[in-house]
C-alpha positions in Angstrom: 15.5 8.8 -18.2 17.9 9.6 -21.1 19.0 13.1 -22.0 17.0 13.1 -25.2 13.8 11.8 -23.6 14.1 14.4 -20.8 14.7 17.3 -23.2 11.9 16.2 -25.5 9.5 15.8 -22.6 10.3 19.2 -21.1 10.3 21.0 -24.5 6.8 19.5 -25.3 5.6 20.4 -21.8 6.8 24.0 -22.1 5.3 24.4 -25.6 2.0 23.0 -24.3 2.2 25.4 -21.4 2.8 28.4 -23.7 -0.1 27.3 -26.0 -2.4 27.0 -22.9 -1.2 30.3 -21.6 -2.0 32.1 -24.8 -5.4 30.4 -25.0 -6.0 31.4 -21.4 -5.4 35.1 -22.1 -8.8 35.2 -23.9 -10.8 32.7 -21.8 -9.6 33.1 -18.3 -11.3 36.5 -17.8 -14.7 35.0 -18.6 -14.1 31.9 -16.4 -16.0 29.7 -18.8 -13.5 26.9 -18.9 -12.2 25.1 -15.8 -9.5 22.6 -16.6 -8.7 21.4 -13.0 -10.1 17.8 -12.7 -9.9 17.9 -8.9 -11.9 21.1 -8.7 -14.4 19.8 -11.3 -14.9 16.5 -9.4 -14.8 17.7 -5.8 -15.5 21.4 -5.8 -12.2 22.0 -4.0 -9.1 23.6 -5.6 -6.0 21.6 -6.0 -2.5 22.9 -5.0 -1.9 24.3 -8.4 -5.3 26.0 -9.0 -4.7 29.6 -10.0 -1.2 29.0 -11.4 -2.1 30.1 -14.9 -3.8 33.2 -13.6 -0.7 33.8 -11.4 1.6 33.5 -14.5 -0.7 36.0 -16.4 -0.5 38.4 -13.5 3.3 38.1 -13.5 3.3 38.9 -17.2 1.4 42.1 -16.4 4.0 43.0 -13.7 1.7 42.3 -10.8 4.2 40.3 -8.6 2.4 40.7 -5.3 -1.0 39.8 -6.7 0.5 36.8 -8.5 2.2 35.5 -5.3 -1.0 35.9 -3.3 -3.0 34.1 -5.9 -0.6 31.1 -6.2 3.2 31.2 -5.5 3.6 28.3 -8.0 3.2 30.9 -10.7 6.7 32.2 -10.1 8.1 28.7 -10.3 6.2 27.9 -13.5 7.2 31.2 -15.1 10.9 30.5 -14.3 10.7 27.0 -15.7 8.8 28.0 -18.8 11.3 30.8 -19.5 14.6 29.3 -18.7 14.3 25.5 -19.4 13.7 25.8 -23.2 16.6 28.3 -23.6 18.9 26.1 -21.6 17.8 22.9 -23.3 18.1 24.4 -26.8 21.6 25.8 -26.1 22.6 22.3 -24.8 21.3 20.7 -28.0 23.1 23.3 -30.2 26.3 23.1 -28.3 26.0 19.3 -27.9 26.4 19.5 -24.1 24.6 17.9 -21.1 24.6 20.8 -18.6 20.9 20.8 -18.1 20.7 17.1 -17.9 23.5 16.9 -15.3 21.9 19.7 -13.3 18.5 17.9 -13.5 20.1 14.6 -12.2 21.8 16.4 -9.3 18.6 18.3 -8.4 16.6 15.1 -8.5 19.1 13.3 -6.2 18.9 16.3 -3.8 15.1 16.4 -3.7 15.0 12.7 -2.9 16.6 13.3 0.5 13.9 12.7 3.0 14.3 15.9 5.0 14.1 18.1 1.8 11.3 16.1 0.4 9.3 16.5 3.6 9.8 20.3 3.5 8.8 20.5 -0.2 5.7 18.3 0.4 4.8 20.5 3.4 5.0 23.6 1.2 2.7 22.1 -1.4 0.2 21.1 1.4 0.4 24.6 2.8 -0.3 26.1 -0.6 -3.3 23.7 -1.0 -4.7 24.8 2.3 -4.1 28.5 1.2 -6.0 27.7 -2.0 -8.9 26.2 -0.1 -9.0 29.1 2.3 -9.2 31.6 -0.6 -11.9 29.4 -2.2 -10.1 29.4 -5.6 
């Protein structure tokens, strides 16, 4: 993937995430809309179910409640906060620091031992979500 494609994709994803987050502020409390396709089809939560609510809890300063709901909320919050800033600064300064870091991180994650650990963490989070009946 080229630098420009990666930056465009991530900026669009973050913008979409912010739009959904602001939309969710009003609708999440009423629980009228469920976006999770897996939950809608199977009745079981996916590994990321509750992430939006976890991000909202973090924005309210409720760290422990957020982590207990879904630890992915912290990761999503960090990505949505720092990626756009880093990418925009790269674009303005005409650098590739984010792109280079992304490539190194991708190569590291592809190592079988680390991939196994990360997949195991996702599966544990999925089991946790099912146990909590999200």
